N, C-alpha and C positions, 0 to 999 in steps of 0.2 A: 465548111461542113464537109464531112467525108459522106460518101454514097452510103447508101440503106443494102445491107447485106442480109442474105437470106439463105439459111443454114441448114441441111438437114441434118441431125440429129440422134440419137437411140436414145431413150431413158426409160429406162424400168422393162427394158425388149420394146418398147414400141417407137416409130419415127414419129418423129417429129419435126415442123419446119419453122426454127425459129427465125426470125426478121428485125432489125435492130442498125444502128449505127453502127455498131462496136465492131474489129473486126471476127474473120472466121474462126482465127485460134480463141479467143476471145469466147464467142458461144461455144465452141466445143469443149472450154476447161469448165463453163457454169453448168453444160450437160454429164462432163466427168463428175464433177462435184455432186450433184443430183445422184448421179450411182452409185457413186463411192457412199454417201448415206443410206440410199435403199440395199446395199450387199453389205452395211455393218450393222444395220438392224435384220435384215433376213436370215439372219445370221442367228436370231435369237429368238427360241423355242415361242415366249412368252408372245412377243412380237408376230410368229406369225399365225397367232390360234388368234390373236384378234379381225374382226370383220375389215375387211379393206378401205371402209371410210376412216374407223378408227387407226389404222395403220397410216394414212397418207393424212389424216390429223396429227400424229405422232411426230411422222417424219416434218412436216410443217413447224412445229412445235418445237421442234429440235433444231431446224434450219436458222429459226428466226433468233434461237439461245445461242447460235454460235454466231450469228452476226452482231445482235447485242453486245456479245462477251468483247469482241473484236473490236467494235464499235467502243465501249470502255478504254479497252488496252489502246487506241488510237486515243483516246483522249487523255490516258494516265503520261503516252508517251510526250504526245503534246504538250502537256503538262512540263515533264522533264526537260523539253528541248528550251521551253521558254526559261525556266530556275536556270538552268544551263546558260542558254543566252543571257538571262539577267546576271549571273555570277562572269561569267568572260567580261561583258562588259564593263563591270564592275572593279576585275583585273586590270584592264586596261588602263582605267582611270587611275587607278592605283601606281600603275605602272609609270604610264605619262607624270603622275604628281610626283613621282619616285625623281623621274629622269628629270627634273627639272628642279629638284632638289638638289641632286648632284652637279648639276649644271652650276648652279648659283655655289653651293660648296668650293667647287674646280674654280670658280672664278674668283669667292673668294679666297681660295691657298695660291693662288697666284697673284692678289692684291697684297696677301701678308707675305709671300718670298721677295716680289718685290720691296715689300718697306723692310723686309730683312736684308735685302741684297744693300738697299742703301744707307741700312743701321750697322751695316759691316764697313760698307768705304767710308763713311762717319769716322767710324772708329779707325781704321787703319789713317786714316787723314787726321786727326787726334794722336792716333802716336806717331803718326811721323814729327808734327808739332812737335809732340813734346822731348823729340828726340833732338831734334832741332837747336830746343833753348836749352 
């Protein structure tokens, strides 16, 4: 397990010390995300007129909304990957089956060619025998 990281970040103009087992870069990225949300909503007049408690709840709701949308998207992408994996498996199976059929057909073609060659040799031999008679 990696060492615990203590990192000072600025969120909403206040300094906080975040602690965790993630990298300092990651913790800064989280703080940056929160600051971007705060900045995004601070530009809206109706948001700025809300009491601070309501602003905080609204930010929390929007962050939770982002989380659930991202989670849903991940689930959809995982389902797509699973479907593509199944399709790929089916295509590989079809390819192997087709290769086996081709190999069987090539083997049969060689057998038929050998039979044809034998027939041609017999015909030549019979023609030679007929000419001799």
